[in-house]
Structures are given as C-alpha cells and as structure tokens.
C-alpha positions in Angstrom: -148.3 -146.3 -49.7 -148.1 -143.3 -51.9 -144.3 -143.3 -52.0 -144.0 -139.7 -50.5 -141.5 -139.1 -47.8 -142.3 -136.8 -44.8 -140.1 -134.2 -46.4 -142.1 -134.3 -49.6 -145.4 -133.9 -47.7 -143.9 -130.9 -45.8 -142.9 -129.2 -49.1 -146.3 -129.8 -50.5 -147.9 -128.2 -47.5 -145.6 -125.2 -47.8 -146.6 -124.8 -51.4 -150.3 -124.8 -50.6 -149.8 -122.2 -47.8 -147.9 -120.0 -50.3 -150.8 -120.1 -52.7 -153.3 -119.3 -50.0 -151.2 -116.4 -48.7 -150.8 -115.1 -52.2 -154.6 -115.3 -52.8 -155.2 -113.7 -49.4 -152.8 -110.8 -50.2 -154.5 -110.2 -53.5 -157.9 -110.1 -51.8 -156.5 -107.8 -49.0 -155.1 -105.4 -51.6 -158.4 -105.4 -53.4 -160.3 -104.6 -50.1 -157.7 -101.9 -49.2 -158.1 -100.4 -52.7 -161.9 -100.5 -52.3 -161.7 -98.9 -48.8 -159.3 -96.1 -49.8 -161.0 -95.3 -53.0 -164.6 -95.4 -51.5 -163.4 -93.1 -48.8 -161.8 -90.7 -51.3 -165.0 -90.9 -53.4 -167.1 -89.8 -50.4 -164.7 -86.9 -49.7 -164.8 -85.8 -53.3 -168.6 -86.1 -53.4 -168.9 -84.0 -50.2 -166.6 -81.4 -51.8 -168.7 -81.4 -55.0 -171.8 -81.0 -52.9 -170.3 -77.9 -51.2 -169.6 -76.5 -54.7 -173.2 -77.1 -56.0 -174.7 -75.8 -52.7 -172.6 -72.6 -52.6 -173.1 -72.0 -56.3 -176.9 -72.4 -56.1 -177.1 -70.0 -53.2 -174.9 -67.4 -54.9 -176.8 -67.7 -58.2 -180.1 -67.3 -56.4 -178.8 -64.3 -54.4 -177.9 -62.7 -57.7 -181.4 -63.4 -59.0 -182.7 -61.5 -55.9 -180.4 -58.6 -56.7 -181.6 -58.5 -60.3 -185.2 -58.4 -59.1 -184.3 -55.4 -56.9 -182.7 -53.5 -59.8 -184.6 -50.3 -60.7 -184.2 -51.3 -64.4 -186.3 -54.4 -63.7 -188.9 -52.7 -61.5 -189.5 -50.1 -64.3 -190.2 -52.7 -66.9 -193.8 -53.6 -67.8 -194.9 -56.8 -66.1 -194.9 -58.7 -69.4 -191.2 -57.8 -69.9 -190.3 -58.8 -66.4 -191.1 -62.4 -67.0 -188.0 -63.2 -69.1 -185.7 -60.7 -67.3 -183.7 -63.2 -65.4 -183.0 -65.3 -68.5 -181.7 -62.2 -70.3 -179.2 -61.8 -67.5 -178.2 -65.4 -67.2 -174.5 -64.6 -67.9 -174.5 -62.2 -64.9 -176.0 -64.9 -62.7 -173.5 -67.5 -63.7 -170.6 -65.1 -63.5 -171.6 -64.0 -60.0 -171.9 -67.6 -58.8 -168.6 -68.6 -60.4 -166.8 -65.7 -58.7 -168.3 -66.7 -55.3 -167.5 -70.4 -55.6 -164.0 -69.7 -56.9 -163.2 -67.5 -53.9 -164.4 -70.2 -51.5 -162.6 -73.4 -50.5 -165.4 -75.4 -52.0 -163.7 -75.6 -55.4 -160.6 -77.4 -54.1 -162.1 -80.6 -55.3 -159.5 -83.3 -55.7 -156.6 -81.0 -56.1 -158.3 -78.0 -57.7 -158.7 -77.0 -61.3 -162.5 -77.2 -61.0 -164.9 -74.9 -62.9 -168.6 -74.6 -63.4 -169.9 -74.0 -66.9 -173.1 -72.1 -67.9 -174.7 -75.5 -68.8 -174.4 -76.4 -65.1 -177.0 -73.7 -64.2 -180.7 -74.0 -64.7 -183.3 -71.3 -63.9 -186.6 -72.5 -62.7 -189.5 -72.4 -60.3 -189.5 -74.2 -56.9 -192.9 -75.3 -55.6 -192.7 -75.8 -51.9 -196.1 -77.5 -51.8 -194.8 -80.4 -54.0 -191.0 -80.0 -53.4 -190.6 -79.9 -57.1 -188.2 -77.9 -59.3 -189.5 -77.0 -62.8 -187.1 -75.5 -65.3 -188.5 -72.2 -66.7 -187.2 -68.8 -67.6 -190.5 -67.1 -66.9 -190.2 -65.3 -63.6 -187.9 -67.9 -62.0 -187.6 -68.0 -58.3 -184.9 -70.7 -58.0 -181.6 -71.8 -59.5 -180.4 -75.5 -59.8 -176.7 -76.2 -60.1 -174.9 -79.4 -61.1 -171.3 -79.9 -60.1 -169.6 -82.8 -61.9 -166.4 -84.5 -62.8 -166.4 -86.7 -65.8 -164.8 -87.0 -69.2 -166.5 -83.9 -70.5 -166.2 -81.6 -67.5 -163.3 -81.2 -65.0 -162.0 -84.8 -65.7 -163.0 -87.9 -63.9 -161.7 -88.7 -60.4 -158.7 -90.9 -60.5 -158.5 -93.9 -58.1 -155.5 -94.7 -56.0 -155.5 -98.5 -56.0 -158.6 -99.2 -58.0 -156.4 -99.9 -61.1 -155.5 -103.2 -59.4 -159.1 -104.4 -60.0 -159.4 -102.6 -63.3 -161.0 -99.3 -62.1 -158.7 -96.4 -62.9 -161.3 -93.5 -62.5 -164.9 -92.8 -61.9 -167.4 -90.0 -62.5 -169.0 -87.8 -59.7 -172.0 -85.5 -59.8 -174.0 -83.5 -57.3 -177.1 -81.3 -57.6 -178.3 -78.4 -55.4 -181.3 -76.1 -55.7 -181.7 -72.8 -53.9 -184.9 -70.8 -54.0 -186.2 -67.4 -53.1 -188.9 -67.8 -50.5 -191.3 -65.6 -48.7 -190.4 -63.7 -45.5 -191.3 -65.6 -42.3 -191.4 -62.6 -40.0 -190.8 -59.0 -41.1 -189.7 -56.6 -38.4 -192.6 -54.2 -38.8 -196.3 -54.6 -39.4 -197.4 -51.1 -38.6 -201.0 -51.2 -39.8 -203.9 -53.3 -38.5 -205.0 -54.7 -41.8 -204.3 -58.0 -43.6 -205.1 -59.5 -47.0 -206.7 -62.9 -47.6 -204.5 -65.5 -49.2 -207.3 -66.0 -51.7 -206.1 -62.7 -53.4 -202.8 -64.3 -54.3 -203.7 -66.7 -57.0 -202.2 -65.2 -60.1 -199.3 -62.8 -60.0 -200.3 -61.2 -63.3 -203.5 -60.1 -61.6 -202.4 -59.1 -58.1 -199.0 -57.6 -58.7 -199.1 -53.8 -58.8 -202.8 -53.8 -59.2 -205.4 -52.0 -57.1 -206.9 -53.6 -54.0 -209.5 -52.0 -51.7 -208.7 -52.3 -48.0 -212.1 -50.8 -47.3 -214.9 -51.4 -48.0 -214.2 -55.1 -47.8 -216.2 -58.0 -49.3 -216.7 -56.0 -52.5 -215.3 -56.5 -56.0 -211.6 -55.5 -55.8 -211.6 -55.8 -52.1 -210.1 -58.8 -50.3 -208.8 -57.5 -47.0 -209.7 -57.5 -43.3 -209.0 -55.4 -40.2 -207.5 -56.9 -37.1 -206.3 -55.9 -33.6 -203.2 -58.0 -33.8 -203.1 -60.7 -31.0 -205.6 -58.8 -28.8 -209.0 -60.4 -28.1 -211.9 -60.0 -28.6 -211.7 -57.8 -31.7 -214.1 -54.9 -32.1 -214.4 -51.6 -33.8 -213.7 -49.8 -30.5 -210.5 -51.9 -29.9 -209.5 -51.2 -33.5 -209.7 -47.4 -33.0 -207.7 -47.7 -29.7 -205.1 -49.9 -31.6 -204.7 -47.3 -34.4 -204.3 -44.5 -31.8 -201.7 -46.5 -30.0 -199.8 -47.0 -33.3 -199.9 -43.2 -33.9 -198.7 -42.2 -30.4 -196.3 -45.1 -29.9 -198.1 -46.6 -26.9 -199.0 -49.8 -28.7 -196.3 -52.5 -29.1 -196.6 -54.5 -32.3 -196.2 -58.2 -31.4 -193.7 -60.5 -33.0 -195.4 -62.4 -35.8 -194.3 -65.7 -37.3 -196.0 -67.1 -40.4 -197.8 -70.4 -39.7 -197.8 -69.8 -36.0 -199.2 -66.4 -35.0 -203.0 -65.8 -35.0 -204.5 -62.3 -35.3 -208.0 -61.5 -34.2 -210.0 -60.0 -37.1 -213.0 -57.8 -36.9 -215.4 -58.2 -39.9 -218.0 -55.9 -41.3 -218.3 -52.1 -41.0 -215.4 -50.2 -39.4 -216.3 -46.8 -40.9 -216.1 -45.2 -37.4 -212.4 -46.1 -37.4 -211.6 -44.5 -40.7 -210.9 -41.1 -39.2 -208.2 -42.8 -37.0 -206.9 -44.6 -40.1 -206.7 -41.3 -42.0 -204.6 -39.8 -39.2 -202.3 -42.8 -39.2 -201.9 -42.6 -43.0 -201.0 -38.9 -42.9 -198.5 -39.6 -40.1 -196.7 -42.4 -42.0 -196.8 -41.4 -45.7 -194.1 -38.7 -45.4 -191.7 -40.7 -43.3 -189.8 -42.3 -46.3 -187.6 -44.0 -43.7 -187.4 -47.5 -45.3 -188.8 -49.0 -42.1 -192.3 -47.8 -41.3 -192.6 -46.2 -44.7 -190.8 -48.3 -47.3 -191.1 -45.9 -50.3 -189.8 -42.4 -51.1 -193.1 -40.9 -52.2 -194.4 -38.5 -49.6 -198.0 -38.9 -51.0 -198.1 -42.7 -50.4 -197.4 -45.2 -47.6 -195.7 -48.5 -48.4 -195.6 -51.1 -45.7 -195.8 -54.8 -44.9 -199.1 -56.5 -44.0 -199.9 -60.0 -43.0 -201.6 -62.5 -45.3 -204.3 -64.5 -43.4 -205.6 -68.0 -44.0 -209.0 -67.4 -45.4 -210.6 -69.2 -48.4 -212.2 -66.2 -50.1 -212.6 -62.4 -50.0 -215.5 -62.4 -47.6 -215.2 -60.5 -44.3 -212.8 -62.3 -41.9 -213.7 -62.6 -38.2 -212.2 -64.1 -35.1 -208.7 -65.5 -34.6 -207.1 -66.5 -38.0 -203.6 -67.9 -38.6 -201.1 -65.6 -40.4 -199.6 -67.6 -43.3 -197.2 -65.1 -44.8 -196.6 -61.4 -45.6 -197.2 -59.0 -48.4 -196.2 -55.4 -49.2 -198.8 -52.8 -50.1 -198.7 -49.1 -51.1 -201.7 -47.2 -49.7 -202.6 -44.3 -51.9 -205.8 -42.9 -50.4 -207.8 -42.9 -47.2 -211.2 -41.1 -47.0 -213.6 -41.0 -44.1 -217.2 -39.8 -43.7 -218.7 -37.6 -44.9 -216.6 -38.4 -48.0 -216.9 -41.8 -49.7 -215.4 -44.3 -47.3 -212.4 -45.9 -48.9 -208.9 -47.2 -48.3 -207.2 -47.7 -51.7 -203.9 -49.5 -52.1 -202.0 -51.8 -54.5 -199.9 -55.0 -53.8 -196.2 -54.5 -54.5 -194.2 -57.4 -56.0 -190.6 -58.5 -56.5 -189.2 -56.6 -53.5 -186.8 -58.1 -50.9 -187.2 -57.6 -47.2 -184.9 -58.4 -44.3 -186.5 -61.5 -42.8 -185.8 -65.1 -42.2 -186.6 -67.1 -45.3 -188.7 -70.3 -45.9 -192.3 -69.1 -46.0 -194.9 -68.9 -48.9 -194.4 -66.0 -51.4 -197.1 -63.4 -51.6 -195.4 -61.0 -54.0 -192.3 -60.2 -51.9 -189.3 -62.3 -51.0 -186.9 -62.7 -48.2 -183.5 -61.3 -49.2 -181.8 -64.5 -48.2 -182.1 -67.5 -50.5 -182.6 -70.9 -49.0 -181.3 -74.4 -50.1 -184.4 -76.5 -50.8 -182.8 -79.5 -52.5 
C-alpha cells in the first residue's frame, strides 16, 4: 500500500486538473492572440494595398498629365527623356493629395503618409511583366506603402505581447502603367502602319513616314477597306467616298481581335479620292475627326497591323494597336504620287487601356502589378 487515503488521491487529481486547465488556458490565449492579430494584420495589409494601389494610379495619372503639357511637347526629343524625373515632386504631391483625400489612408487609426522615397519612376514591359526603374521616358510608377520603425511606425498587436510579439512591420507594392489605347472611337482613314515601324521611339516619334508609295524607304504603311472583303482598289475608292459623304460606317475595332482586309501594291487611282478626303478633314480642327488645330494638316488615329516588315500588306491582318499620325500632304497624278505624314507621340486618347504602346497612350492608367 502507498499509504494514501482516498481523500489524498482526490486532492492529487484536482491538482493535476488545475495544472492541465492552466496550461490549456495559456494555449487558448495564445491561439486567440494569434487569431486576432493575424486577422488584424490581414486587414492592415489590405488597407496598405489600397494605399499603394491608389497612389500608383494617381502618380501615373499625373505622369500622363505631364506628358500632355504643352511645355513638354515643345521640348526637343532629347530633353523630353528626363522630363518626368524633373517633375518628380509634382508627381509625388499629386499622389499624396489624392490618397490623403481617400479612405485608403485610414490605416490602423490614421496618421499614415507616403514619402518621396516610396515612389519610383520606371518602365513597365507588358511582354515580360517586368518593372525596371528608370527616369528616361518612364511609362509607369511603382509605390511602396509601409509601416515599420522608419516610416509610419510598426503595427501594434493586441494580444501578441503574451507570446512576446508586441508589433510587426507591414509593406505592400503596387505598379501602375500607361498603356496603349485598345479601341479609339474614330479611325476615319483607311490606312494603317506596320508594327515593324515602331521599334525605336527616337526614330519613329515625330519623324516623317510615307503612307504612299508603300514598300519604299521611309514608307511602312498599307491601305485597307476596314472589315470588308475582299479588298481591292475599287472597294478602297468606294470606302473613301463613303467616308467623305458619311454613308460608310466605321466598324468598332478592338486591338488583338479585329482584322482589317488590306490591299497591297499600287493604289494610285484612289489618290484623287484620298486628296478629297484630306481636304475635307484638315480644316475641321474638331478634336475628333481632326485632332489638331492646324488647318493645313490632318491629325487622326490609325490602326497598327501585325506585319513583320514594311513590305506591302495584303489580305486579312489582325490589328494589334493604334497610332496617331499627322498627314501633311496628298498629291495625285499627274503630280508625284505621295501621301506624307509623321507619327505623333506622347498624346493621350480617350480609350480603354491595356494594349501595346505605339506612340500614344490611353488617358487612363492601369494597375499592372
């Protein structure tokens, strides 16, 4: 016999249960602390993500507005490359104002601020989904929203102190980019430019391009009849006449989806029709069919077609994006047969974003990361 009475054994069991209950309560408190603080951490991170998202969109919108500034457009191309970096303070201030005015900054009780160091200018490459920091003609802004010992203070825990965790750091990143227009409202001329022309902005921006004759040095264009088929010089003339008198309806065009039927080779017998269209449009200066204010030129949007070089395109070809051109001259027989233009860059158009950039941008930035 061990000498213990039933009462002693009962007391021993009560003591064991007390220890187990105490240990269970400690574990329960620990799990409760973990659950509460993890939930709060997720809420805080979502709020921080809202801050970085809204700040990136606002900063990139300001970048777009800078590119539309007449002071920027009037600069030589070489001087335009670093223009955004020279106005970094404006970009940051604009984004700070927008995010401060939104509910997104109410992160864990407020008192949150973004610093200049949280903003990075760069280039977004949609083909690789990569952001590269650069101040040379940036098309994107990356923003970090963070709470730590250096910025905005760490996030305090509610019950984490029980297990020795009194605070933690939080950080989110967002990138917004200017992208090409996916479907401008007006394509009022039956001509397009091969994507092969758009290799180097320093070469194609504001530089001459011949829309006719094609397949010659300095010419990288093709004539189409929109979605009609089959294409021919006769149908091209009828299409141009329909554009002049309003009887032809320009079809909705979506980059990456719509195909236009191109007619390659000699279209000299349609140049008189083209000259009439040019003369009818160049003096409009209405911001829609004619997007400039010079009565001697015609600025309009044209499709960019998926063609590997500057040879004459023919047949149905997918439209991959849109460019802006200014036509300066159209001459028909018996004069030398020419249609002269230049590609316009760094303009914003009213269009859904998300497509490749061929000199012009959608006026709406897009979150890409």
